[in-house]
SERO-4910 file (N, C-alpha, C, O; in steps of 0.05 Angstrom, whole numbers):
BEGIN
 pado doro    nc1    nc2    nc3   cac1   cac2   cac3    cc1    cc2    cc3    oc1    oc2    oc3
  Unk    A     -1   -343   2816      6   -319   2802     30   -323   2783     31   -313   2761
  Unk    A     50   -338   2793     74   -343   2777     66   -359   2752     76   -353   2730
  Unk    A     49   -379   2755     40   -394   2732     25   -377   2713     28   -380   2688
  Unk    A      9   -359   2723     -7   -340   2706     12   -322   2690      7   -317   2667
  Unk    A     33   -312   2703     51   -294   2689     67   -308   2667     77   -295   2649
  Unk    A     69   -335   2669     85   -350   2649     67   -358   2625     78   -370   2606
  Unk    A     41   -353   2626     23   -362   2605     30   -346   2579     31   -322   2579
  Unk    A     34   -361   2557     40   -348   2531     18   -329   2522     23   -308   2511
  Unk    A     -8   -336   2528    -30   -319   2520    -27   -291   2533    -32   -271   2520
  Unk    A    -20   -291   2559    -16   -266   2572      6   -250   2560      4   -225   2556
  Unk    A     27   -263   2552     50   -250   2539     41   -236   2514     48   -213   2509
  Unk    A     25   -250   2497     16   -238   2472     -3   -215   2477     -3   -195   2462
  Unk    A    -20   -217   2497    -38   -195   2503    -22   -170   2512    -28   -148   2503
  Unk    A     -3   -175   2529     14   -152   2538     29   -140   2515     31   -116   2512
  Unk    A     40   -158   2498     55   -148   2475     37   -132   2456     45   -111   2446
  Unk    A     14   -143   2451     -5   -129   2433    -12   -101   2444    -13    -82   2429
  Unk    A    -17   -100   2470    -24    -74   2482      0    -55   2480     -4    -31   2475
  Unk    A     24    -65   2485     48    -48   2484     52    -37   2456     58    -13   2453
  Unk    A     48    -54   2435     51    -44   2408     29    -23   2401     35     -2   2389
  Unk    A      5    -29   2410    -17    -10   2404    -12     17   2418    -16     38   2406
  Unk    A     -3     16   2443      2     40   2458     25     56   2446     23     80   2443
  Unk    A     46     41   2438     69     55   2426     61     68   2399     69     90   2393
  Unk    A     46     53   2384     37     64   2358     20     89   2361     23    109   2348
  Unk    A      1     87   2381    -17    109   2385     -2    134   2395     -8    156   2386
  Unk    A     18    129   2412     33    151   2423     50    165   2401     51    190   2400
  Unk    A     61    149   2384     78    160   2363     62    174   2341     71    193   2329
  Unk    A     38    164   2335     24    174   2312      3    195   2319     -7    208   2301
  Unk    A     -3    199   2345    -24    217   2353    -19    246   2343    -36    258   2330
  Unk    A      5    256   2349     11    284   2342     11    288   2312     -1    307   2302
  Unk    A     24    270   2298     26    273   2269      0    269   2255     -4    281   2233
  Unk    A    -19    253   2266    -44    248   2253    -63    272   2257    -76    280   2238
  Unk    A    -63    284   2280    -81    307   2285    -70    333   2274    -85    348   2262
  Unk    A    -45    338   2278    -33    363   2268     -6    357   2255     15    359   2267
  Unk    A     -7    349   2230     17    340   2216     38    362   2213     62    355   2211
  Unk    A     31    387   2214     51    409   2211     61    420   2238     74    440   2238
  Unk    A     55    406   2260     62    416   2286     83    397   2299     79    373   2299
  Unk    A    103    409   2311    123    394   2326    123    403   2355    127    427   2360
  Unk    A    119    384   2373    119    391   2401    141    375   2415    142    351   2414
  Unk    A    160    390   2428    180    377   2444    170    379   2473    172    401   2485
  Unk    A    160    357   2484    148    358   2510    168    362   2532    192    358   2528
  Unk    A    158    369   2556    176    372   2579    190    346   2586    213    346   2595
  Unk    A    176    324   2582    188    298   2586    211    293   2568    232    282   2576
  Unk    A    208    300   2542    230    297   2523    254    315   2530    277    307   2527
  Unk    A    248    339   2538    270    358   2546    285    346   2570    310    347   2570
  Unk    A    270    335   2589    283    323   2612    300    299   2604    322    295   2614
  Unk    A    290    284   2585    305    260   2575    331    269   2560    352    257   2563
  Unk    A    329    291   2545    352    301   2531    373    310   2551    397    305   2548
  Unk    A    364    325   2572    383    334   2592    396    311   2608    419    312   2614
  Unk    A    380    291   2613    390    267   2628    411    252   2612    431    243   2622
  Unk    A    406    250   2586    425    236   2568    451    251   2567    472    239   2568
  Unk    A    450    278   2566    474    294   2567    489    290   2593    514    287   2593
  Unk    A    475    290   2615    487    287   2642    501    260   2645    522    258   2657
  Unk    A    489    239   2634    501    212   2635    527    211   2620    546    198   2628
  Unk    A    528    225   2597    552    225   2580    574    242   2592    597    234   2592
  Unk    A    567    266   2601    588    285   2610    590    288   2640    606    305   2650
  Unk    A    575    273   2655    576    273   2684    570    301   2696    580    308   2717
  Unk    A    553    316   2682    544    342   2693    519    350   2677    516    342   2654
  Unk    A    502    367   2689    478    376   2674    487    396   2652    507    409   2655
  Unk    A    471    398   2631    478    418   2609    472    446   2618    454    451   2634
  Unk    A    487    465   2608    481    493   2612    457    500   2596    448    485   2580
  Unk    A    446    524   2601    422    533   2586    428    534   2556    412    526   2539
  Unk    A    452    544   2549    459    546   2521    462    518   2508    453    513   2486
  Unk    A    474    500   2523    478    472   2513    451    459   2510    446    445   2490
  Unk    A    433    462   2529    406    450   2527    391    462   2504    377    447   2489
  Unk    A    393    488   2499    379    500   2476    390    488   2450    375    483   2431
  Unk    A    416    484   2449    428    472   2425    418    443   2421    413    435   2398
  Unk    A    416    428   2442    407    401   2440    378    400   2431    370    382   2415
  Unk    A    362    419   2441    333    420   2433    332    427   2403    315    416   2389
  Unk    A    348    446   2394    348    453   2365    355    429   2348    343    424   2328
  Unk    A    375    413   2358    382    389   2343    359    369   2342    354    356   2321
  Unk    A    344    367   2364    321    349   2365    300    358   2346    287    341   2332
  Unk    A    295    384   2344    275    394   2326    284    390   2297    268    381   2280
  Unk    A    309    395   2292    320    390   2265    318    361   2257    310    354   2234
  Unk    A    324    343   2275    321    314   2270    292    307   2264    287    291   2245
  Unk    A    273    319   2278    245    313   2274    236    323   2246    222    309   2231
  Unk    A    245    348   2239    238    359   2213    248    342   2191    234    334   2172
  Unk    A    274    335   2192    286    319   2171    273    291   2169    268    281   2147
  Unk    A    268    279   2192    257    252   2191    229    252   2179    222    234   2164
  Unk    A    212    272   2186    185    274   2175    186    279   2145    172    266   2129
  Unk    A    204    297   2136    205    303   2108    217    279   2092    208    274   2069
  Unk    A    235    265   2104    247    242   2091    226    220   2087    224    208   2066
  Unk    A    209    216   2108    188    196   2105    167    205   2085    155    189   2071
  Unk    A    161    231   2084    142    241   2065    152    237   2036    135    232   2018
  Unk    A    178    238   2032    189    233   2006    193    203   2001    202    195   1979
  Unk    A    187    186   2021    190    157   2017    219    148   2020    225    126   2011
  Unk    A    236    164   2032    264    156   2034    269    134   2054    290    121   2054
  Unk    A    249    128   2070    252    106   2089    245     79   2076    250     58   2088
  Unk    A    233     80   2052    225     55   2039    250     40   2028    268     53   2016
  Unk    A    250     14   2031    271     -3   2020    299      5   2029    319      0   2015
  Unk    A    301     16   2053    327     23   2064    334      0   2084    320     -4   2104
  Unk    A    355    -15   2078    361    -39   2093    367    -32   2122    359    -47   2140
  Unk    A    381     -9   2127    388     -2   2154    363      5   2171    361     -4   2194
  Unk    A    345     21   2159    321     28   2173    303      3   2178    293      0   2200
  Unk    A    301    -14   2158    284    -38   2161    296    -56   2183    281    -67   2199
  Unk    A    322    -58   2184    335    -74   2204    330    -63   2232    325    -77   2251
  Unk    A    332    -36   2234    327    -24   2260    298    -27   2269    293    -31   2293
  Unk    A    279    -24   2251    251    -28   2258    246    -57   2267    231    -62   2286
  Unk    A    259    -76   2254    256   -104   2262    267   -107   2290    254   -121   2307
  Unk    A    290    -95   2296    301    -97   2323    282    -86   2344    280    -97   2365
  Unk    A    269    -64   2337    251    -52   2357    227    -70   2362    218    -72   2385
  Unk    A    217    -83   2342    195   -102   2346    204   -125   2363    189   -135   2380
  Unk    A    228   -135   2358    239   -157   2374    244   -148   2403    241   -164   2422
  Unk    A    252   -123   2407    256   -113   2434    230   -114   2450    230   -119   2474
  Unk    A    207   -110   2437    181   -111   2450    176   -139   2461    168   -142   2484
  Unk    A    181   -160   2445    178   -187   2454    198   -194   2475    192   -210   2493
  Unk    A    222   -183   2473    243   -188   2494    233   -179   2521    236   -193   2541
  Unk    A    221   -155   2522    211   -144   2547    189   -161   2558    187   -165   2583
  Unk    A    171   -171   2541    149   -187   2551    160   -214   2561    151   -224   2582
  Unk    A    178   -226   2546    190   -252   2555    204   -249   2581    205   -269   2597
  Unk    A    215   -226   2587    230   -221   2612    212   -221   2636    222   -223   2659
  Unk    A    185   -220   2632    167   -220   2655    167   -247   2669    162   -249   2693
  Unk    A    172   -268   2654    171   -295   2665    196   -300   2683    218   -294   2675
  Unk    A    191   -312   2706    213   -319   2725    212   -349   2729    192   -360   2738
  Unk    A    234   -363   2722    233   -392   2723    234   -403   2751    246   -391   2769
  Unk    A    222   -426   2755    224   -440   2781    248   -459   2779    259   -463   2758
  Unk    A    256   -469   2802    278   -489   2802    271   -513   2786    289   -525   2773
  Unk    A    246   -522   2787    238   -546   2772    242   -540   2742    251   -558   2727
  Unk    A    234   -517   2733    237   -510   2704    267   -509   2696    274   -518   2675
  Unk    A    283   -497   2714    312   -496   2708    324   -524   2707    342   -529   2691
  Unk    A    315   -541   2725    326   -569   2726    319   -584   2700    335   -598   2689
  Unk    A    294   -580   2691    286   -593   2667    301   -582   2643    310   -597   2625
  Unk    A    306   -556   2643    321   -543   2621    350   -553   2621    361   -558   2600
  Unk    A    361   -556   2645    389   -566   2647    391   -594   2636    410   -600   2622
  Unk    A    372   -611   2643    373   -638   2633    369   -640   2603    382   -656   2589
  Unk    A    351   -624   2592    345   -625   2564    367   -611   2547    367   -615   2522
  Unk    A    384   -596   2559    407   -583   2545    433   -590   2558    451   -573   2562
  Unk    A    435   -615   2566    458   -624   2581    485   -618   2568    504   -611   2581
  Unk    A    486   -621   2541    511   -617   2527    521   -588   2528    545   -582   2527
  Unk    A    502   -569   2531    509   -541   2533    524   -535   2559    541   -518   2559
  Unk    A    516   -549   2580    527   -542   2607    547   -563   2617    558   -561   2639
  Unk    A    552   -583   2601    570   -605   2609    598   -594   2615    609   -579   2600
  Unk    A    609   -603   2638    637   -597   2644    654   -616   2629    651   -640   2631
  Unk    A    673   -605   2614    689   -622   2596    708   -640   2612    715   -635   2635
  Unk    A    716   -661   2599    738   -678   2610    763   -660   2611    769   -645   2592
  Unk    A    779   -663   2632    803   -646   2636    827   -664   2641    825   -686   2653
  Unk    A    850   -654   2633    875   -669   2635    896   -653   2650    900   -630   2643
  Unk    A    909   -666   2669    933   -654   2681    956   -672   2671    957   -696   2678
  Unk    A    975   -661   2656    996   -678   2644   1021   -662   2640   1021   -637   2639
  Unk    A   1043   -677   2636   1069   -666   2629   1077   -677   2602   1069   -699   2594
  Unk    A   1093   -662   2587   1101   -671   2561   1130   -662   2555   1139   -641   2564
  Unk    A   1144   -679   2540   1171   -672   2530   1170   -675   2500   1159   -695   2489
  Unk    A   1180   -655   2486   1177   -653   2457   1203   -661   2443   1225   -655   2452
  Unk    A   1200   -675   2420   1222   -682   2403   1216   -672   2374   1195   -678   2363
  Unk    A   1235   -657   2363   1232   -646   2336   1242   -666   2315   1265   -672   2315
  Unk    A   1224   -676   2298   1232   -696   2278   1253   -686   2260   1270   -702   2251
  Unk    A   1253   -661   2253   1273   -651   2234   1301   -651   2247   1321   -656   2233
  Unk    A   1302   -647   2272   1328   -647   2286   1340   -675   2289   1364   -679   2288
  Unk    A   1322   -694   2294   1332   -721   2299   1333   -738   2274   1348   -758   2274
  Unk    A   1319   -731   2254   1321   -745   2228   1315   -775   2231   1295   -784   2243
  Unk    A   1333   -792   2220   1330   -821   2220   1333   -832   2248   1326   -855   2253
  Unk    A   1344   -817   2267   1349   -827   2294   1325   -821   2313   1327   -825   2337
  Unk    A   1303   -811   2302   1281   -802   2318   1270   -826   2335   1266   -823   2359
  Unk    A   1265   -849   2323   1254   -871   2338   1273   -880   2360   1264   -886   2382
  Unk    A   1299   -882   2354   1319   -890   2374   1320   -870   2397   1320   -877   2421
  Unk    A   1321   -844   2390   1324   -823   2411   1299   -822   2428   1300   -817   2452
  Unk    A   1276   -827   2416   1250   -826   2431   1250   -849   2451   1242   -845   2474
  Unk    A   1258   -873   2442   1258   -896   2460   1277   -892   2483   1271   -898   2506
  Unk    A   1301   -881   2478   1320   -876   2500   1310   -855   2520   1312   -858   2544
  Unk    A   1298   -833   2509   1287   -813   2527   1264   -824   2543   1261   -817   2567
  Unk    A   1247   -840   2531   1225   -852   2546   1234   -870   2569   1223   -869   2590
  Unk    A   1255   -885   2563   1266   -903   2584   1277   -886   2608   1273   -893   2631
  Unk    A   1291   -864   2601   1302   -846   2622   1280   -833   2638   1282   -830   2662
  Unk    A   1259   -825   2625   1236   -812   2639   1222   -831   2657   1214   -824   2680
  Unk    A   1219   -856   2649   1206   -876   2666   1223   -882   2690   1212   -887   2712
  Unk    A   1249   -881   2687   1267   -886   2711   1265   -863   2730   1264   -867   2754
  Unk    A   1263   -838   2719   1262   -815   2737   1234   -810   2747   1230   -795   2767
  Unk    A   1213   -821   2734   1185   -817   2741   1178   -788   2740   1183   -774   2720
  Unk    A   1167   -777   2762   1159   -749   2762   1180   -730   2773   1175   -707   2779
  Unk    A   1205   -741   2777   1226   -725   2789   1244   -712   2767   1262   -697   2774
  Unk    A   1239   -718   2742   1256   -708   2720   1253   -678   2717   1231   -667   2720
  Unk    A   1275   -665   2710   1274   -636   2703   1268   -634   2674   1286   -637   2657
  Unk    A   1243   -629   2667   1234   -630   2639   1246   -608   2623   1249   -611   2598
  Unk    A   1254   -586   2635   1265   -564   2620   1292   -571   2608   1301   -557   2590
  Unk    A   1305   -592   2619   1331   -600   2609   1329   -623   2589   1349   -632   2579
  Unk    A   1305   -632   2584   1301   -656   2567   1287   -649   2541   1272   -629   2539
  Unk    A   1291   -665   2520   1278   -661   2495   1288   -636   2481   1309   -626   2487
  Unk    A   1272   -626   2462   1279   -603   2446   1262   -579   2454   1241   -582   2467
  Unk    A   1272   -555   2447   1257   -530   2455   1230   -531   2442   1226   -540   2419
  Unk    A   1210   -519   2457   1182   -521   2448   1168   -496   2457   1173   -485   2478
  Unk    A   1149   -486   2440   1135   -461   2446   1117   -464   2470   1113   -444   2485
  Unk    A   1104   -487   2474   1085   -491   2495   1098   -500   2521   1122   -505   2522
  Unk    A   1082   -501   2542   1093   -508   2569   1099   -538   2570   1090   -554   2553
  Unk    A   1115   -545   2591   1120   -574   2596   1098   -587   2612   1093   -611   2610
  Unk    A   1084   -571   2629   1064   -582   2647   1038   -566   2643   1038   -542   2639
  Unk    A   1015   -581   2643    989   -569   2640    971   -579   2662    970   -603   2668
  Unk    A    957   -560   2674    940   -566   2697    910   -564   2689    901   -542   2681
  Unk    A    895   -586   2692    866   -586   2687    859   -573   2660    842   -555   2659
  Unk    A    872   -582   2639    868   -570   2613    843   -584   2600    843   -608   2597
  Unk    A    822   -569   2593    798   -580   2581    805   -594   2554    824   -586   2541
  Unk    A    789   -614   2547    794   -629   2523    795   -611   2498    811   -616   2480
  Unk    A    777   -591   2497    777   -574   2473    803   -557   2471    812   -551   2449
  Unk    A    815   -550   2494    840   -536   2494    863   -554   2485    882   -545   2472
  Unk    A    861   -579   2493    881   -599   2484    881   -600   2453    902   -599   2440
  Unk    A    857   -601   2442    854   -602   2413    865   -577   2400    879   -577   2380
  Unk    A    858   -554   2413    867   -528   2402    897   -525   2402    909   -515   2383
  Unk    A    910   -535   2423    939   -531   2425    956   -552   2412    978   -547   2402
  Unk    A    946   -577   2413    962   -600   2402    950   -614   2378    964   -629   2364
  Unk    A    924   -609   2373    912   -623   2350    895   -646   2358    898   -657   2380
  Unk    A    877   -655   2341    858   -676   2347    872   -703   2350    864   -719   2367
  Unk    A    892   -708   2334    906   -734   2336    919   -738   2363    917   -759   2375
  Unk    A    932   -717   2373    945   -718   2399    924   -721   2421    927   -738   2439
  Unk    A    901   -706   2419    880   -707   2439    868   -735   2440    862   -745   2462
  Unk    A    864   -748   2417    852   -774   2417    870   -795   2431    860   -811   2446
  Unk    A    896   -793   2426    915   -811   2439    917   -806   2469    919   -824   2485
  Unk    A    917   -780   2476    919   -772   2504    895   -784   2520    898   -792   2543
  Unk    A    872   -785   2507    848   -795   2520    850   -825   2526    836   -836   2544
  Unk    A    868   -839   2512    871   -868   2516    892   -875   2537    893   -898   2546
  Unk    A    909   -856   2545    931   -862   2563    922   -866   2592    903   -852   2601
  Unk    A    934   -884   2605    929   -889   2634    946   -870   2650    970   -867   2644
  Unk    A    936   -858   2671    952   -840   2688    974   -855   2702    972   -879   2709
  Unk    A    996   -840   2708   1016   -850   2726   1042   -860   2713   1060   -867   2728
  Unk    A   1044   -860   2686   1068   -870   2674   1074   -855   2648   1055   -848   2633
  Unk    A   1100   -850   2643   1108   -837   2618   1102   -856   2595   1109   -879   2595
  Unk    A   1089   -845   2574   1082   -861   2551   1086   -845   2526   1090   -821   2526
  Unk    A   1085   -859   2503   1088   -845   2478   1104   -862   2458   1110   -885   2463
  Unk    A   1110   -850   2435   1106   -822   2429   1077   -816   2419   1064   -833   2408
  Unk    A   1068   -791   2424   1043   -781   2413   1050   -760   2392   1066   -742   2397
  Unk    A   1037   -761   2370   1042   -743   2348   1024   -718   2350   1000   -720   2357
  Unk    A   1035   -695   2343   1020   -670   2341   1029   -656   2316   1046   -667   2301
  Unk    A   1018   -632   2311   1026   -617   2288   1055   -607   2290   1067   -599   2270
  Unk    A   1067   -608   2314   1094   -598   2319   1114   -621   2315   1137   -615   2306
  Unk    A   1107   -645   2321   1126   -667   2321   1116   -690   2338   1092   -697   2337
  Unk    A   1133   -700   2356   1125   -722   2374   1130   -714   2403   1147   -697   2409
  Unk    A   1115   -727   2421   1115   -720   2449   1115   -745   2466   1102   -765   2459
  Unk    A   1129   -744   2488   1127   -764   2509   1110   -752   2531   1115   -729   2539
  Unk    A   1091   -767   2542   1071   -755   2559   1067   -771   2584   1067   -795   2584
  Unk    A   1064   -756   2607   1057   -768   2632   1030   -755   2641   1029   -732   2648
  Unk    A   1009   -771   2641    983   -762   2651    982   -765   2681    983   -788   2691
  Unk    A    979   -744   2695    978   -745   2725    949   -749   2734    944   -764   2753
  Unk    A    930   -737   2720    902   -739   2729    884   -733   2705    889   -716   2689
  Unk    A    863   -748   2704    842   -744   2683    815   -742   2697    807   -761   2710
  Unk    A    802   -719   2694    776   -715   2707    755   -719   2685    754   -705   2665
  Unk    A    737   -737   2690    716   -743   2670    696   -720   2667    691   -706   2686
  Unk    A    685   -718   2643    665   -698   2639    639   -705   2653    634   -729   2658
  Unk    A    623   -686   2660    598   -691   2674    579   -668   2671    587   -646   2663
  Unk    A    554   -673   2676    533   -652   2677    532   -641   2705    526   -656   2723
  Unk    A    538   -616   2709    539   -605   2736    511   -603   2749    491   -604   2735
  Unk    A    511   -601   2775    486   -597   2790    476   -569   2785    491   -551   2779
  Unk    A    450   -565   2787    438   -539   2782    451   -518   2800    455   -495   2792
  Unk    A    457   -524   2825    468   -505   2844    495   -494   2834    503   -472   2842
  Unk    A    509   -510   2818    536   -501   2808    534   -481   2785    551   -464   2782
  Unk    A    512   -483   2770    511   -467   2745    484   -453   2743    474   -447   2721
  Unk    A    471   -447   2766    445   -435   2765    443   -410   2748    425   -407   2732
  Unk    A    462   -391   2752    461   -366   2737    463   -370   2707    449   -357   2692
  Unk    A    481   -388   2699    485   -394   2671    460   -407   2659    451   -400   2637
  Unk    A    449   -426   2674    425   -440   2664    401   -420   2662    386   -421   2643
  Unk    A    399   -403   2682    377   -383   2681    380   -364   2658    360   -358   2644
  Unk    A    405   -356   2652    410   -338   2629    403   -352   2603    390   -339   2585
  Unk    A    410   -377   2600    404   -392   2576    374   -397   2573    363   -396   2552
  Unk    A    362   -403   2596    333   -408   2597    319   -382   2587    301   -384   2570
  Unk    A    326   -359   2597    314   -334   2589    319   -328   2560    301   -319   2546
  Unk    A    342   -334   2550    349   -329   2522    332   -347   2504    322   -338   2483
  Unk    A    329   -372   2512    313   -391   2496    284   -382   2496    271   -382   2475
  Unk    A    273   -374   2519    245   -364   2520    242   -339   2503    221   -336   2491
  Unk    A    262   -322   2503    261   -298   2487    259   -305   2457    243   -293   2443
  Unk    A    275   -324   2449    275   -332   2421    248   -345   2414    237   -340   2392
  Unk    A    238   -361   2432    212   -374   2427    190   -353   2425    172   -355   2408
  Unk    A    190   -333   2442    170   -311   2442    172   -296   2416    151   -289   2404
  Unk    A    196   -290   2407    200   -276   2382    189   -292   2358    175   -281   2341
  Unk    A    194   -318   2358    185   -334   2336    155   -337   2336    142   -336   2315
  Unk    A    142   -341   2360    113   -343   2361    100   -317   2352     80   -317   2338
  Unk    A    111   -294   2361    100   -269   2354    102   -265   2324     83   -255   2311
  Unk    A    125   -272   2312    129   -269   2284    109   -286   2268     98   -277   2248
  Unk    A    105   -311   2277     87   -329   2263     58   -318   2264     43   -321   2245
  Unk    A     51   -306   2286     24   -294   2288     22   -270   2269      1   -267   2255
  Unk    A     42   -253   2267     42   -231   2249     42   -240   2220     28   -229   2203
  Unk    A     56   -262   2214     59   -272   2187     32   -281   2176     28   -281   2152
  Unk    A     14   -289   2194    -13   -299   2185    -29   -277   2171    -48   -282   2157
  Unk    A    -21   -252   2175    -35   -229   2163    -27   -225   2134    -40   -209   2120
  Unk    A     -7   -239   2125      4   -233   2099      4   -257   2081      7   -280   2090
  Unk    A      0   -252   2055      3   -272   2034     31   -267   2022     35   -247   2008
  Unk    A     49   -285   2026     77   -281   2017     81   -295   1990     76   -319   1987
  Unk    A     91   -280   1971     98   -290   1944    127   -284   1939    135   -261   1940
  Unk    A    142   -305   1933    171   -301   1927    175   -308   1897    171   -331   1889
  Unk    A    182   -288   1882    187   -292   1853    217   -295   1849    232   -276   1848
  Unk    A    225   -320   1847    254   -326   1844    262   -323   1815    248   -331   1796
  Unk    A    286   -311   1810    296   -309   1782    302   -337   1771    311   -355   1786
  Unk    A    298   -340   1746    304   -366   1733    334   -371   1733    349   -353   1725
  Unk    A    342   -395   1741    370   -401   1742    380   -407   1713    365   -415   1696
  Unk    A    406   -401   1709    418   -405   1682    413   -432   1670    406   -435   1646
  Unk    A    416   -453   1686    412   -481   1676    383   -486   1667    378   -501   1649
  Unk    A    364   -473   1682    336   -476   1675    330   -462   1649    314   -472   1633
  Unk    A    344   -439   1644    339   -425   1619    350   -441   1596    338   -442   1574
  Unk    A    373   -455   1600    385   -471   1579    367   -494   1571    364   -501   1548
  Unk    A    354   -507   1592    336   -529   1586    312   -519   1571    302   -532   1552
  Unk    A    301   -495   1579    278   -484   1565    284   -479   1535    268   -485   1518
  Unk    A    308   -468   1530    316   -463   1502    318   -488   1486    310   -490   1463
  Unk    A    329   -509   1499    333   -535   1485    307   -547   1478    304   -560   1457
  Unk    A    287   -544   1495    260   -555   1488    248   -540   1465    226   -547   1457
***
């Protein structure tokens, strides 16, 4: 049964039936009696329910009558607007209609429920999407090049020697120059290192061996002396660690595929001609000839 529910052909059959039913429901009244507007009991109940969700209470009789009058007015205006062709070539209306068609395929795609085998295959084939980044736990001391001027190299070397003697016992808040960022970073992902310190700093940090003060490393701020305490390599997590995320991405991918397949099937009904305006350079060549 699960395999049957995942069949694309079944999805298209269900989608086609849904579109046909929706079209028949919407067009029935206007086709048989174009001058008649019926607000059904179901629609009245839906109007009242919508009001209750918004205001946390049911509408009074007067409020409900007002809402029904608004619904009738909306129907009158929408029918007259379409009769005048005001819905034609309206970008907002066209975009909304497209969204509604895509919602139909979304609902059909949601019928499929993935197995663990399918999720495992999806995880492997999209490994970069779910990969846990390389992470760094490190400490840094900053030196401002403008403050140290020509003595920057000497001051950096002296500070590095002192840090190596103190190892991880140094009070970093008392060393180096004032800096906007923290002195210590715990399990900072590689992308965050790039965001906070820049690509040049991140590339050098990736080369450092843990356990010893090293540097200087350059960033957009100046130079830094760095002690890498721990580096956790990036990896593709097990399905059990990211099942919900993988399932969400699997469903989103299937939804996009269903939308594209449905669109391609609809497109077969049309002969598309695109009349592109002549570009200025092409006009110049034509005149020259």
